[in-house]
C-alpha positions as CSV (number, residue, x, y, z in Angstrom):
1,M,-51.6,-42.2,-6.5
2,K,-50.7,-43.1,-3.1
3,D,-51.3,-39.4,-1.7
4,L,-54.6,-39.5,-3.4
5,I,-55.1,-42.8,-1.6
6,E,-54.2,-41.5,1.5
7,V,-56.5,-38.2,1.5
8,A,-59.6,-41.0,0.6
9,A,-58.7,-43.2,4.0
10,H,-58.5,-39.7,6.0
11,L,-61.7,-38.4,4.7
12,Q,-63.5,-42.4,5.5
13,E,-62.1,-42.1,8.8
14,L,-63.3,-38.7,9.7
15,F,-67.1,-39.6,8.1
16,A,-67.0,-42.9,10.1
17,E,-66.2,-41.1,13.1
18,R,-69.2,-39.4,12.9
19,G,-71.5,-41.7,11.6
20,W,-72.0,-40.0,8.2
21,R,-73.4,-42.4,5.5
22,F,-71.1,-41.5,2.1
23,C,-69.6,-43.6,-0.7
24,F,-66.7,-42.5,-3.1
25,I,-67.7,-41.7,-6.5
26,E,-66.0,-40.9,-10.2
27,G,-62.4,-41.9,-10.3
28,L,-62.0,-43.6,-7.3
29,A,-65.0,-45.7,-7.6
30,V,-64.1,-46.4,-11.2
31,Q,-60.6,-47.9,-9.6
32,H,-62.7,-50.6,-7.9
33,W,-65.8,-51.0,-10.2
34,G,-64.3,-50.5,-13.8
35,E,-61.4,-50.0,-15.8
36,P,-58.2,-48.4,-14.1
37,R,-57.6,-44.7,-15.0
38,V,-55.5,-42.0,-13.6
39,T,-57.5,-39.6,-11.4
40,L,-56.0,-36.7,-9.7
41,D,-58.7,-35.3,-7.0
42,V,-61.3,-37.4,-4.5
43,D,-64.7,-37.4,-5.3
44,V,-67.6,-38.0,-2.3
45,S,-71.5,-38.6,-2.2
46,L,-72.0,-37.3,1.5
47,F,-75.9,-38.3,2.4
48,T,-77.1,-34.8,4.3
49,G,-80.6,-35.1,3.1
50,F,-82.4,-31.4,3.6
51,G,-82.1,-28.9,6.3
52,R,-79.0,-30.1,8.2
53,E,-76.5,-29.4,5.2
54,E,-74.6,-26.1,6.8
55,A,-73.5,-28.5,9.8
56,F,-71.6,-31.1,7.9
57,I,-70.1,-28.3,5.7
58,K,-69.1,-26.1,8.5
59,E,-67.3,-29.3,10.4
60,L,-65.7,-30.4,7.0
61,L,-64.3,-26.7,6.8
62,N,-62.7,-27.7,10.1
63,H,-60.8,-30.2,8.5
64,Y,-59.9,-28.8,4.9
65,E,-58.9,-25.7,2.9
66,A,-62.1,-24.2,0.9
67,R,-61.4,-24.0,-2.8
68,V,-63.3,-21.5,-3.4
69,E,-64.0,-18.3,-1.6
70,N,-67.2,-18.2,0.5
71,C,-67.5,-21.8,0.6
72,L,-70.5,-22.3,2.9
73,D,-72.5,-20.2,0.7
74,F,-71.3,-21.6,-2.5
75,A,-72.1,-25.3,-1.1
76,L,-75.4,-24.3,0.6
77,R,-76.3,-22.6,-3.3
78,N,-74.9,-26.0,-5.1
79,R,-74.9,-29.0,-2.8
80,V,-71.2,-29.4,-3.5
81,V,-68.4,-28.6,-1.1
82,L,-65.1,-27.9,-2.8
83,L,-62.1,-28.4,-0.8
84,Q,-58.5,-29.6,-0.8
85,S,-56.1,-31.4,0.9
86,E,-53.0,-30.7,2.9
87,G,-51.2,-32.0,-0.2
88,N,-53.6,-29.9,-2.7
89,I,-55.3,-33.1,-3.6
90,S,-58.6,-32.0,-4.8
91,I,-62.1,-33.4,-3.0
92,D,-65.0,-32.7,-4.4
93,I,-68.1,-33.7,-1.9
94,A,-71.9,-33.9,-3.4
95,L,-74.2,-33.5,-0.8
96,A,-76.6,-36.3,-1.3
97,G,-80.4,-35.0,-0.1
98,L,-83.1,-37.7,-1.7
99,P,-83.5,-41.3,-0.4
100,F,-81.8,-42.8,-3.4
101,G,-78.4,-41.2,-2.6
102,K,-78.9,-42.8,1.0
103,I,-75.8,-45.4,0.9
104,R,-77.2,-48.5,3.0
105,R,-74.8,-51.3,4.6
């Protein structure tokens, strides 16, 4: 779990440096808001809007390995970027486009 938290913290730092709006979802969010459970990956919702997704995806691919072939095309088609950390922890990033997906501070 420690490695998972470190990967999430690195993602948070990367997103914050770029001013990207995001939130952790699924297993990590449940650790805070719900019942503790074992989770093996990091799930994030990243607000990209529509039309600028490619720039976000390319930047993410500069920092993490893809888990699927043709990751850029896959992500553009499915609005999810499937990555992995150096320690082989899976990272799933949903590309939020609609206003209700926008995280406010």
